[in-house]
N, CA, C and O atoms as a GROMACS GRO file, in nm:
protein
  260
    1MET      N    1  -1.055  -0.948   0.115
    1MET     CA    2  -1.056  -0.931   0.273
    1MET      C    3  -1.027  -0.753   0.272
    1MET      O    4  -1.007  -0.690   0.168
    2ILE      N    5  -1.031  -0.691   0.414
    2ILE     CA    6  -1.029  -0.589   0.423
    2ILE      C    7  -0.885  -0.550   0.448
    2ILE      O    8  -0.857  -0.626   0.541
    3TYR      N    9  -0.769  -0.476   0.422
    3TYR     CA   10  -0.644  -0.459   0.479
    3TYR      C   11  -0.653  -0.312   0.540
    3TYR      O   12  -0.684  -0.207   0.483
    4GLU      N   13  -0.621  -0.334   0.660
    4GLU     CA   14  -0.587  -0.211   0.742
    4GLU      C   15  -0.454  -0.186   0.735
    4GLU      O   16  -0.376  -0.282   0.739
    5ALA      N   17  -0.403  -0.045   0.722
    5ALA     CA   18  -0.270  -0.018   0.766
    5ALA      C   19  -0.304   0.140   0.836
    5ALA      O   20  -0.378   0.236   0.811
    6LYS      N   21  -0.187   0.093   0.953
    6LYS     CA   22  -0.152   0.256   1.006
    6LYS      C   23  -0.056   0.330   0.981
    6LYS      O   24   0.060   0.301   1.009
    7CYS      N   25  -0.095   0.439   0.923
    7CYS     CA   26   0.016   0.505   0.868
    7CYS      C   27   0.154   0.552   0.946
    7CYS      O   28   0.143   0.658   1.007
    8PRO      N   29   0.257   0.500   0.951
    8PRO     CA   30   0.378   0.526   1.079
    8PRO      C   31   0.398   0.684   1.108
    8PRO      O   32   0.454   0.723   1.211
    9ILE      N   33   0.347   0.777   1.005
    9ILE     CA   34   0.378   0.912   0.973
    9ILE      C   35   0.285   0.997   1.078
    9ILE      O   36   0.311   1.062   1.180
   10CYS      N   37   0.157   0.965   1.002
   10CYS     CA   38   0.028   1.059   1.090
   10CYS      C   39  -0.052   0.988   1.152
   10CYS      O   40  -0.148   1.041   1.209
   11GLY      N   41  -0.035   0.868   1.156
   11GLY     CA   42  -0.137   0.759   1.247
   11GLY      C   43  -0.284   0.732   1.210
   11GLY      O   44  -0.368   0.687   1.287
   12LYS      N   45  -0.306   0.767   1.077
   12LYS     CA   46  -0.424   0.777   1.043
   12LYS      C   47  -0.434   0.600   0.973
   12LYS      O   48  -0.345   0.560   0.898
   13VAL      N   49  -0.539   0.522   1.009
   13VAL     CA   50  -0.551   0.420   0.973
   13VAL      C   51  -0.622   0.406   0.850
   13VAL      O   52  -0.723   0.476   0.843
   14ASN      N   53  -0.590   0.318   0.732
   14ASN     CA   54  -0.623   0.308   0.647
   14ASN      C   55  -0.719   0.193   0.569
   14ASN      O   56  -0.693   0.085   0.622
   15LYS      N   57  -0.805   0.179   0.478
   15LYS     CA   58  -0.835   0.072   0.473
   15LYS      C   59  -0.847   0.050   0.268
   15LYS      O   60  -0.874   0.128   0.176
   16LEU      N   61  -0.818  -0.073   0.275
   16LEU     CA   62  -0.812  -0.153   0.136
   16LEU      C   63  -0.889  -0.272   0.082
   16LEU      O   64  -0.879  -0.369   0.157
   17GLU      N   65  -0.942  -0.288   0.004
   17GLU     CA   66  -0.978  -0.437  -0.008
   17GLU      C   67  -0.911  -0.468  -0.104
   17GLU      O   68  -0.892  -0.400  -0.204
   18VAL      N   69  -0.860  -0.604  -0.076
   18VAL     CA   70  -0.748  -0.661  -0.151
   18VAL      C   71  -0.765  -0.809  -0.119
   18VAL      O   72  -0.807  -0.860  -0.015
   19ASP      N   73  -0.714  -0.878  -0.249
   19ASP     CA   74  -0.758  -1.080  -0.244
   19ASP      C   75  -0.642  -1.128  -0.112
   19ASP      O   76  -0.520  -1.109  -0.114
   20ASP      N   77  -0.704  -1.177  -0.030
   20ASP     CA   78  -0.570  -1.217   0.052
   20ASP      C   79  -0.527  -1.340   0.050
   20ASP      O   80  -0.483  -1.396   0.150
   21CYS      N   81  -0.538  -1.401  -0.082
   21CYS     CA   82  -0.450  -1.541  -0.092
   21CYS      C   83  -0.327  -1.455  -0.218
   21CYS      O   84  -0.230  -1.509  -0.271
   22LYS      N   85  -0.365  -1.337  -0.233
   22LYS     CA   86  -0.225  -1.249  -0.321
   22LYS      C   87  -0.142  -1.195  -0.228
   22LYS      O   88  -0.020  -1.190  -0.244
   23LEU      N   89  -0.231  -1.129  -0.075
   23LEU     CA   90  -0.152  -1.066  -0.007
   23LEU      C   91  -0.028  -1.140   0.039
   23LEU      O   92   0.090  -1.118   0.012
   24MET      N   93  -0.108  -1.272   0.146
   24MET     CA   94  -0.037  -1.367   0.160
   24MET      C   95   0.107  -1.406   0.080
   24MET      O   96   0.218  -1.420   0.131
   25LEU      N   97   0.063  -1.419  -0.083
   25LEU     CA   98   0.203  -1.420  -0.158
   25LEU      C   99   0.290  -1.329  -0.125
   25LEU      O  100   0.400  -1.352  -0.075
   26TYR      N  101   0.236  -1.207  -0.156
   26TYR     CA  102   0.285  -1.056  -0.134
   26TYR      C  103   0.418  -1.103   0.003
   26TYR      O  104   0.536  -1.136   0.002
   27LYS      N  105   0.339  -1.088   0.080
   27LYS     CA  106   0.370  -1.077   0.257
   27LYS      C  107   0.505  -1.239   0.261
   27LYS      O  108   0.602  -1.239   0.337
   28ALA      N  109   0.475  -1.349   0.165
   28ALA     CA  110   0.599  -1.446   0.189
   28ALA      C  111   0.676  -1.404   0.097
   28ALA      O  112   0.766  -1.484   0.072
   29GLY      N  113   0.677  -1.299   0.028
   29GLY     CA  114   0.787  -1.288  -0.054
   29GLY      C  115   0.808  -1.360  -0.201
   29GLY      O  116   0.905  -1.348  -0.275
   30HIS      N  117   0.678  -1.446  -0.223
   30HIS     CA  118   0.653  -1.480  -0.371
   30HIS      C  119   0.592  -1.410  -0.484
   30HIS      O  120   0.501  -1.450  -0.556
   31GLY      N  121   0.668  -1.278  -0.489
   31GLY     CA  122   0.608  -1.232  -0.621
   31GLY      C  123   0.632  -1.097  -0.579
   31GLY      O  124   0.666  -1.073  -0.463
   32LYS      N  125   0.613  -0.991  -0.681
   32LYS     CA  126   0.651  -0.854  -0.687
   32LYS      C  127   0.498  -0.792  -0.678
   32LYS      O  128   0.403  -0.836  -0.742
   33ILE      N  129   0.495  -0.692  -0.593
   33ILE     CA  130   0.363  -0.644  -0.578
   33ILE      C  131   0.314  -0.597  -0.712
   33ILE      O  132   0.193  -0.583  -0.730
   34GLN      N  133   0.402  -0.573  -0.810
   34GLN     CA  134   0.318  -0.474  -0.914
   34GLN      C  135   0.248  -0.582  -0.994
   34GLN      O  136   0.140  -0.554  -1.046
   35GLN      N  137   0.314  -0.735  -1.010
   35GLN     CA  138   0.251  -0.846  -1.086
   35GLN      C  139   0.152  -0.886  -0.953
   35GLN      O  140   0.037  -0.856  -0.982
   36LEU      N  141   0.158  -0.924  -0.864
   36LEU     CA  142   0.032  -0.964  -0.816
   36LEU      C  143  -0.072  -0.880  -0.748
   36LEU      O  144  -0.150  -0.934  -0.669
   37PHE      N  145  -0.079  -0.749  -0.773
   37PHE     CA  146  -0.210  -0.674  -0.773
   37PHE      C  147  -0.158  -0.540  -0.889
   37PHE      O  148  -0.112  -0.428  -0.866
   38PRO      N  149  -0.188  -0.603  -1.004
   38PRO     CA  150  -0.188  -0.499  -1.137
   38PRO      C  151  -0.330  -0.393  -1.110
   38PRO      O  152  -0.347  -0.283  -1.162
   39GLU      N  153  -0.441  -0.476  -0.991
   39GLU     CA  154  -0.570  -0.372  -1.013
   39GLU      C  155  -0.538  -0.252  -0.931
   39GLU      O  156  -0.619  -0.159  -0.923
   40LEU      N  157  -0.395  -0.250  -0.854
   40LEU     CA  158  -0.416  -0.120  -0.739
   40LEU      C  159  -0.328  -0.071  -0.817
   40LEU      O  160  -0.250  -0.126  -0.894
   41ASN      N  161  -0.362   0.129  -0.768
   41ASN     CA  162  -0.246   0.200  -0.816
   41ASN      C  163  -0.146   0.207  -0.720
   41ASN      O  164  -0.148   0.168  -0.603
   42ALA      N  165  -0.048   0.266  -0.789
   42ALA     CA  166   0.081   0.333  -0.688
   42ALA      C  167   0.047   0.332  -0.522
   42ALA      O  168   0.100   0.260  -0.438
   43ALA      N  169  -0.038   0.415  -0.504
   43ALA     CA  170  -0.079   0.477  -0.386
   43ALA      C  171  -0.117   0.372  -0.295
   43ALA      O  172  -0.067   0.354  -0.184
   44GLU      N  173  -0.218   0.297  -0.356
   44GLU     CA  174  -0.265   0.133  -0.265
   44GLU      C  175  -0.159   0.039  -0.254
   44GLU      O  176  -0.143  -0.018  -0.146
   45ARG      N  177  -0.050   0.003  -0.397
   45ARG     CA  178   0.016  -0.042  -0.352
   45ARG      C  179   0.135  -0.010  -0.230
   45ARG      O  180   0.174  -0.095  -0.151
   46GLU      N  181   0.185   0.134  -0.235
   46GLU     CA  182   0.270   0.179  -0.098
   46GLU      C  183   0.217   0.145  -0.026
   46GLU      O  184   0.271   0.049   0.029
   47LEU      N  185   0.094   0.182   0.026
   47LEU     CA  186   0.023   0.134   0.145
   47LEU      C  187   0.042  -0.008   0.189
   47LEU      O  188   0.050  -0.040   0.308
   48ILE      N  189   0.048  -0.072   0.111
   48ILE     CA  190   0.057  -0.229   0.132
   48ILE      C  191   0.200  -0.243   0.175
   48ILE      O  192   0.226  -0.322   0.265
   49LYS      N  193   0.294  -0.175   0.118
   49LYS     CA  194   0.421  -0.207   0.091
   49LYS      C  195   0.491  -0.146   0.257
   49LYS      O  196   0.555  -0.217   0.334
   50THR      N  197   0.457  -0.003   0.279
   50THR     CA  198   0.512   0.047   0.397
   50THR      C  199   0.408   0.105   0.484
   50THR      O  200   0.442   0.187   0.569
   51GLY      N  201   0.277   0.070   0.472
   51GLY     CA  202   0.174   0.173   0.535
   51GLY      C  203   0.166   0.302   0.519
   51GLY      O  204   0.064   0.352   0.567
   52ILE      N  205   0.252   0.386   0.456
   52ILE     CA  206   0.248   0.509   0.432
   52ILE      C  207   0.129   0.540   0.374
   52ILE      O  208   0.091   0.444   0.306
   53CYS      N  209   0.055   0.631   0.371
   53CYS     CA  210  -0.063   0.664   0.334
   53CYS      C  211  -0.003   0.770   0.206
   53CYS      O  212   0.114   0.808   0.202
   54ASN      N  213  -0.098   0.804   0.115
   54ASN     CA  214  -0.118   0.893  -0.009
   54ASN      C  215  -0.052   1.049   0.035
   54ASN      O  216   0.052   1.087  -0.018
   55THR      N  217  -0.106   1.114   0.112
   55THR     CA  218  -0.133   1.217   0.206
   55THR      C  219   0.053   1.268   0.223
   55THR      O  220   0.130   1.346   0.169
   56CYS      N  221   0.054   1.151   0.347
   56CYS     CA  222   0.209   1.184   0.408
   56CYS      C  223   0.286   1.130   0.269
   56CYS      O  224   0.376   1.212   0.249
   57TRP      N  225   0.290   1.039   0.177
   57TRP     CA  226   0.406   1.025   0.086
   57TRP      C  227   0.414   1.134  -0.026
   57TRP      O  228   0.513   1.148  -0.098
   58ASN      N  229   0.295   1.212  -0.036
   58ASN     CA  230   0.271   1.343  -0.132
   58ASN      C  231   0.369   1.431  -0.072
   58ASN      O  232   0.469   1.465  -0.136
   59GLU      N  233   0.342   1.478   0.069
   59GLU     CA  234   0.440   1.566   0.169
   59GLU      C  235   0.541   1.556   0.168
   59GLU      O  236   0.614   1.655   0.167
   60MET      N  237   0.599   1.405   0.167
   60MET     CA  238   0.723   1.397   0.149
   60MET      C  239   0.805   1.419   0.006
   60MET      O  240   0.901   1.491  -0.021
   61PHE      N  241   0.758   1.364  -0.042
   61PHE     CA  242   0.810   1.340  -0.233
   61PHE      C  243   0.701   1.412  -0.284
   61PHE      O  244   0.607   1.364  -0.347
   62PRO      N  245   0.724   1.596  -0.237
   62PRO     CA  246   0.661   1.692  -0.341
   62PRO      C  247   0.633   1.668  -0.484
   62PRO      O  248   0.741   1.633  -0.531
   63LYS      N  249   0.564   1.669  -0.559
   63LYS     CA  250   0.592   1.710  -0.748
   63LYS      C  251   0.627   1.798  -0.809
   63LYS      O  252   0.553   1.896  -0.821
   64GLU      N  253   0.741   1.793  -0.862
   64GLU     CA  254   0.826   1.908  -0.879
   64GLU      C  255   0.744   1.993  -1.012
   64GLU      O  256   0.704   1.926  -1.107
   65ASP      N  257   0.724   2.129  -1.009
   65ASP     CA  258   0.663   2.187  -1.108
   65ASP      C  259   0.772   2.198  -1.251
   65ASP      O  260   0.732   2.250  -1.355
   0.00000   0.00000   0.00000
């Protein structure tokens, strides 16, 4: 399925293809996101968890030099 999340910071709608059964399990609290979605990177998992897009996340928490 295509999961859509509107970033609560910038308002951009982001789309991500995910397994709908795994998403239902996660939303119901039946597993950790890292275990259910090992194929997704950290930014994609964050989108599912909080809706925050990678651009806004990086602006809020910049990498230290």
